[in-house]
C-alpha positions in Angstrom: -40.7 -84.4 32.7 -40.6 -82.0 29.8 -43.8 -80.1 29.4 -45.6 -80.6 26.1 -48.5 -78.7 24.5 -50.8 -80.5 22.1 -52.7 -78.4 19.5 -55.5 -80.1 17.6 -56.8 -78.4 14.4 -59.8 -79.8 12.6 -62.5 -78.6 10.2 -64.4 -76.1 12.4 -62.6 -76.8 15.7 -59.5 -75.8 17.6 -58.4 -77.5 20.9 -55.4 -77.4 23.2 -54.2 -79.8 25.8 -51.3 -80.2 28.3 -50.6 -81.5 31.8 -50.7 -79.4 34.9 -48.3 -79.4 37.9 -49.9 -82.5 39.3 -49.5 -84.3 35.9 -53.3 -84.2 35.3 -54.4 -83.7 31.7 -56.0 -80.3 30.9 -58.1 -80.1 27.7 -59.7 -76.9 26.3 -61.7 -76.4 23.1 -61.6 -72.9 21.8 -64.9 -71.4 20.6 -64.2 -70.4 17.0 -65.6 -67.3 15.3 -66.6 -68.3 11.8 -66.4 -64.7 10.6 -62.6 -64.7 10.9 -59.9 -67.1 9.5 -58.5 -70.0 11.6 -55.2 -68.1 11.8 -57.0 -65.1 13.3 -58.9 -67.4 15.7 -55.5 -68.8 16.7 -54.1 -65.4 17.4 -57.1 -64.7 19.6 -56.6 -68.0 21.5 -53.0 -67.0 22.1 -54.2 -63.9 23.9 -57.0 -65.4 25.9 -56.1 -69.0 26.9 -53.9 -69.2 29.9 -52.2 -72.5 29.0 -50.8 -70.9 25.8 -48.9 -68.3 27.8 -46.6 -71.0 29.4 -43.3 -72.2 28.1 -43.1 -75.6 26.5 -40.2 -77.8 25.5 -42.3 -79.5 22.8 -45.4 -78.6 20.8 -47.3 -81.1 18.8 -49.9 -80.0 16.2 -52.4 -82.6 15.3 -53.8 -81.7 11.9 -57.2 -83.1 10.9 -57.3 -82.5 7.1 -57.7 -84.8 4.1 -54.9 -87.3 4.1 -53.2 -89.1 1.2 -51.5 -92.4 2.0 -48.5 -93.3 -0.1 -46.4 -96.6 0.3 -43.0 -95.8 1.7 -41.1 -97.1 -1.2 -43.1 -94.9 -3.6 -42.8 -91.7 -1.6 -40.7 -88.7 -2.8 -40.8 -85.5 -0.7 -40.2 -83.5 -3.8 -43.5 -84.8 -5.3 -45.7 -84.6 -2.2 -47.4 -81.3 -3.1 -48.1 -82.3 -6.7 -49.6 -85.6 -5.5 -51.7 -84.1 -2.8 -53.1 -81.3 -4.9 -53.8 -83.8 -7.7 -55.8 -85.9 -5.2 -57.6 -83.1 -3.3 -57.1 -79.8 -5.2 -56.8 -76.5 -3.5 -58.5 -77.2 -0.2 -60.6 -74.5 1.3 -60.1 -73.3 4.9 -61.9 -74.3 8.1 -64.0 -71.3 8.8 -66.4 -69.2 6.7 -63.8 -66.5 6.4 -61.2 -69.1 5.2 -63.7 -70.5 2.7 -64.3 -67.0 1.2 -60.5 -66.3 1.1 -59.5 -69.7 -0.4 -56.5 -70.1 1.8 -53.3 -71.6 0.3 -52.2 -74.8 1.9 -48.9 -76.0 3.4 -48.4 -79.6 2.3 -46.5 -81.8 4.8 -46.0 -85.5 5.6 -45.5 -88.0 8.4 -43.6 -91.3 8.0 -45.3 -94.3 9.6 -42.7 -97.2 9.6 -45.2 -99.6 11.3 -47.5 -99.3 8.4 -44.9 -99.0 5.6 -46.6 -95.8 4.6 -46.3 -92.0 4.5 -49.3 -89.8 5.3 -49.5 -86.5 3.3 -51.8 -83.8 4.7 -52.1 -80.0 4.7 -52.5 -76.9 6.8 -53.4 -73.3 5.8 -50.1 -71.5 5.2 -51.1 -68.4 7.3 -52.0 -70.7 10.2 -48.7 -72.5 9.9 -46.9 -69.2 10.1 -48.8 -68.1 13.2 -48.0 -71.4 15.0 -44.4 -71.3 13.9 -44.0 -67.7 15.2 -45.6 -68.4 18.5 -43.8 -71.6 19.5 -40.4 -73.3 19.1 -39.7 -77.0 18.7 -43.0 -77.5 16.8 -43.8 -80.8 15.2 -46.8 -81.7 13.0 -48.8 -84.9 12.6 -51.9 -86.1 10.9 -54.5 -86.2 13.7 -55.7 -89.7 12.6 -52.2 -91.2 12.9 -52.5 -92.4 16.5 -55.8 -94.2 15.7 -54.3 -95.8 12.6 -51.4 -97.3 14.6 -53.5 -98.4 17.6 -56.2 -100.1 15.4 -53.5 -101.7 13.4 -52.2 -103.4 16.6 -55.8 -104.4 17.5 -56.3 -105.9 14.0 -54.0 -108.8 14.8 -55.9 -110.0 17.9 -57.9 -113.0 16.9 -58.1 -114.9 13.5 -60.9 -112.8 11.9 -60.4 -109.9 9.4 -61.6 -106.6 10.7 -63.0 -103.3 9.3 -62.6 -100.3 11.6 -64.5 -97.0 11.4 -63.8 -93.8 13.4 -66.5 -91.1 13.1 -65.8 -87.6 14.3 -66.8 -84.0 13.4 -69.0 -85.1 10.5 -66.4 -87.3 9.0 -66.1 -91.1 9.0 -62.7 -92.7 8.5 -62.7 -96.3 7.4 -59.7 -98.6 7.5 -58.5 -102.2 7.3 -55.1 -103.8 7.6 -53.2 -106.8 6.2 -49.5 -107.8 6.4 -48.4 -104.7 8.3 -49.8 -102.2 5.9 -53.1 -100.6 4.9 -55.5 -102.9 3.1 -57.9 -100.0 2.8 -58.2 -96.4 4.0 -60.6 -93.7 3.0 -62.7 -90.9 4.6 -66.3 -89.9 4.0 -68.4 -86.9 4.9 -71.5 -88.2 6.8 -74.4 -86.4 8.5 -77.0 -89.2 8.3 -77.0 -92.8 9.6 -78.0 -94.2 6.2 -75.1 -92.5 4.5 -72.6 -93.9 7.1 -74.1 -97.4 6.7 -74.0 -97.2 2.9 -70.3 -96.3 2.9 -69.5 -99.0 5.5 -71.3 -101.8 3.7 -69.8 -100.7 0.3 -66.3 -101.0 1.7 -67.2 -104.3 3.4 -68.3 -105.6 0.0 -65.3 -104.1 -1.8 -62.9 -105.9 0.5 -64.8 -109.2 0.2 -65.3 -109.6 3.9 -67.4 -112.4 5.3 -70.7 -111.2 6.8 -70.8 -114.2 9.1 -67.2 -114.5 10.2 -65.4 -111.2 9.9 -65.7 -108.2 12.2 -66.8 -104.5 12.0 -65.6 -102.2 14.8 -67.0 -98.7 15.3 -65.7 -95.9 17.5 -66.7 -92.2 17.8 -69.8 -90.1 17.2 -71.9 -91.8 14.5 -75.1 -90.0 13.5 -77.9 -91.9 15.2 -75.4 -94.5 16.1 -77.6 -97.1 17.8 -80.1 -97.2 15.0 -77.3 -97.4 12.4 -75.7 -100.3 14.3 -79.0 -102.2 14.5 -79.5 -101.8 10.7 -75.9 -102.9 10.1 -76.5 -106.2 12.0 -79.0 -107.2 9.3 -75.9 -107.5 7.0 -72.9 -108.1 9.3 -73.1 -110.5 12.2 -70.1 -109.4 14.2 -70.3 -105.7 15.0 -68.6 -104.2 18.0 -68.7 -100.6 19.4 -65.5 -99.4 21.0 -66.0 -97.4 24.1 -62.7 -95.6 25.1 -63.5 -95.7 28.8 -64.0 -99.5 28.8 -61.2 -100.1 26.3 -58.6 -98.4 28.5 -60.0 -99.4 31.9 -61.5 -96.0 32.7 -58.2 -94.2 32.3 -58.4 -90.5 33.4 -58.1 -89.1 29.9 -61.2 -91.1 28.7 -63.3 -89.2 31.4 -62.6 -85.8 29.9 -65.7 -84.4 28.2 -65.4 -83.8 24.5 -61.8 -85.1 24.1 -61.5 -86.8 20.7 -60.5 -90.5 20.5 -57.4 -89.7 18.5 -56.1 -87.5 21.4 -57.0 -90.2 23.9 -54.9 -92.7 22.0 -52.1 -90.2 21.8 -52.0 -89.8 25.5 -52.3 -93.5 26.3 -50.1 -94.9 23.6 -47.7 -92.0 23.2 -47.9 -92.1 19.4 -47.1 -88.6 18.3 
């Protein structure tokens, strides 16, 4: 089996994963230094993390940045940077040093035929250069993409409409599907349960979902999650919490401490 390295880059976090000689998944989160840029942190990781010294046939970089969804029939690669910067402006970097420097971004895209959509996202240009110099056969993907595709499949189980929310690293991503495409997708910065609940109920109302019949599914690390869920039940009858271990029958990858749900899906479903 060809050895693959997975790199996950998020706002304030950097993680690496591969499989060892026994085909067991190895996951390591790198402790970032906020006083230096993400590119500089990556160079340090290359020098200090043993798994990065090995040879890989494939390298996948999961990029957790703001994402712009464009219908496939409306997408033009020549316009992706203009569209993205119009939507999000010049993003700042992911460490304090990056914020002070105002890193320029590399805008890229991933095509998602199952959802008739194209995801446009970005990565700091200097970080892109470091990765490209360090590895061959590198591909990039929006980190949320495996979750989109998995929850899209789940959305067609049963007759009820469903609203999904994945909360991670201070960000809540909310999505719903209809007719093999997004009905809704947006992300929100959240650090309090009341904020998360407000956004969820606002989207629920915007989509005209039925509080007695339709379903809300939550996965990830919500702030004060149990209290938020109890409050939500005052407004929505059918609320379900997705536990990866139970969802995937205690698969080994779900037992790894700290591994994000999007990476769990990537390993189990192979979307990436």
